[in-house]
C-alpha positions in Angstrom: 37.4 14.5 -35.9 40.4 12.2 -35.3 40.8 10.0 -32.4 43.3 12.2 -31.0 41.0 14.9 -30.7 38.3 12.8 -29.2 40.5 11.7 -26.8 41.3 14.9 -25.6 37.4 16.1 -25.4 36.6 13.6 -23.6 39.6 14.0 -21.2 37.8 17.6 -20.5 35.1 16.6 -19.8 36.4 15.2 -17.1 38.8 17.7 -15.8 36.2 21.2 -16.4 34.6 19.1 -13.1 37.7 21.1 -10.9 35.4 24.3 -11.7 33.0 23.1 -9.0 36.2 24.0 -6.4 35.8 27.5 -8.0 32.0 28.3 -9.2 28.9 26.7 -7.4 27.8 23.7 -9.4 30.3 24.5 -12.4 31.7 20.4 -11.2 28.0 19.8 -13.4 27.6 22.4 -15.7 31.1 22.2 -17.4 31.1 18.8 -18.3 27.3 19.3 -19.7 28.4 22.1 -21.8 31.6 20.2 -23.1 29.2 17.1 -23.3 26.7 18.5 -25.7 29.0 20.4 -28.0 31.0 17.0 -29.0 28.3 14.2 -28.2 27.6 14.0 -32.0 30.1 14.2 -33.1 31.8 11.4 -31.3 30.7 8.2 -29.3 34.0 8.4 -27.5 33.1 11.9 -26.3 29.7 11.1 -25.7 30.2 7.9 -23.3 32.9 10.0 -21.2 30.4 12.9 -21.3 27.9 10.9 -20.0 30.1 9.6 -17.1 31.4 12.6 -16.1 28.0 14.6 -15.7 27.0 11.0 -13.7 29.5 11.1 -11.7 29.3 15.2 -10.7 25.7 15.1 -10.2 25.8 11.6 -7.9 28.6 13.7 -5.9 26.8 17.0 -5.5 23.8 14.9 -4.2 26.4 13.1 -1.7 28.0 17.3 -0.5 24.4 18.3 -0.3 23.8 15.3 2.5 27.0 15.6 3.9 26.5 19.5 4.5 23.3 18.6 6.4 25.3 16.2 8.1 28.0 18.4 9.1 25.7 19.7 12.1 26.5 16.6 13.8 29.7 17.2 12.8 30.4 13.9 11.0 29.5 15.7 7.8 32.6 17.5 7.8 35.2 14.6 7.2 32.9 13.5 4.6 33.2 16.0 2.9 37.0 16.3 3.0 37.2 12.8 2.0 34.7 13.4 -0.6 36.7 15.8 -2.4 39.6 13.8 -2.1 37.8 10.5 -3.5 36.8 13.2 -6.3 39.6 14.6 -7.3 41.4 11.1 -7.4 38.8 10.1 -9.7 38.4 12.7 -12.1 41.9 12.4 -12.7 42.4 8.9 -13.1 39.2 9.1 -15.4 40.7 11.9 -17.5 44.0 9.4 -17.8 41.9 6.6 -18.9 40.1 9.0 -21.2 43.7 10.3 -22.7 44.9 7.0 -23.0 42.0 6.2 -25.4 40.0 3.9 -23.3 36.7 3.9 -21.2 35.4 4.8 -17.7 33.2 3.8 -15.6 33.6 6.0 -12.3 32.8 3.8 -8.9 29.7 4.9 -7.1 28.2 6.8 -9.8 24.1 6.7 -10.8 23.5 6.4 -14.5 20.9 9.2 -14.2 21.7 10.1 -18.1 22.1 6.6 -19.9 
């Protein structure tokens, strides 16, 4: 696979997570599928796929906690802030991938190493 294709696949592993705004847990399932399809063909896609999956799992855990906190009203504001944070981070990661650079998400627990 040439590096241009690798950069595109890496970018898509991040962008597909927006499916989570439409399909429950699509933010995790999409990156896992793309990552598993291409991880053996490209170290670059493998690294970006791991980052995308780890970040989305982390953000899902945070969202579940914030949903519980919504009972006390503060969770609603935290969910909105998290959605904005996720939007910014995913776009940033996709741009970095497309430009051929590695990216580490902030506040991401490394479940997959």
